[in-house]
C-alpha positions, 0 to 999 in steps of 0.5 A, spaced: 689 752 097 682 750 095 678 747 101 676 740 101 674 734 104 675 726 105 669 722 103 668 714 102 668 712 095 666 705 093 672 700 093 670 695 088 669 701 083 676 704 085 680 698 084 677 698 077 679 706 076 686 704 079 687 698 074 685 702 068 689 708 069 695 704 071 694 701 064 693 707 061 699 710 065 695 715 068 696 712 075 701 716 080 703 713 086 707 717 091 714 714 088 712 717 081 716 724 079 709 727 077 706 726 084 709 733 086 707 737 080 700 734 080 699 736 088 702 743 087 698 744 080 691 742 084 692 745 090 692 739 094 693 739 102 696 732 102 698 732 109 691 734 112 688 729 107 693 723 109 692 725 117 684 724 116 685 717 112 690 714 117 685 716 122 680 711 118 684 706 116 691 703 119 694 701 113 692 707 107 696 707 100 695 714 097 694 714 089 692 719 084 688 718 078 689 722 072 686 720 066 682 727 065 675 725 068 671 727 073 673 721 077 681 724 077 684 726 084 687 723 090 684 717 093 687 713 099 685 705 099 686 700 104 686 693 102 686 690 109 679 693 110 677 693 103 675 701 103 677 707 099 677 715 101 677 720 096 679 727 096 673 732 094 673 740 093 668 743 096 664 748 092 
């Protein structure tokens, strides 16, 4: 698994990206059949990332943006806190 960390991401930029990806059919939610394939293919440690996100925010929702851009990846957002976190690979 690739080493990665969870970092803050601009909530309002994320909301725009999520809407755009949703309109294009490239937003993956946990219930999406493509979720597991994406996680395996990109070597994401979903359990650790989720634990970190839940330490920061009480109600956090995971979502994957898979548009083929630099902004693709796993995000966690909280509407209550108007906050967003992004999982980024360490190089």
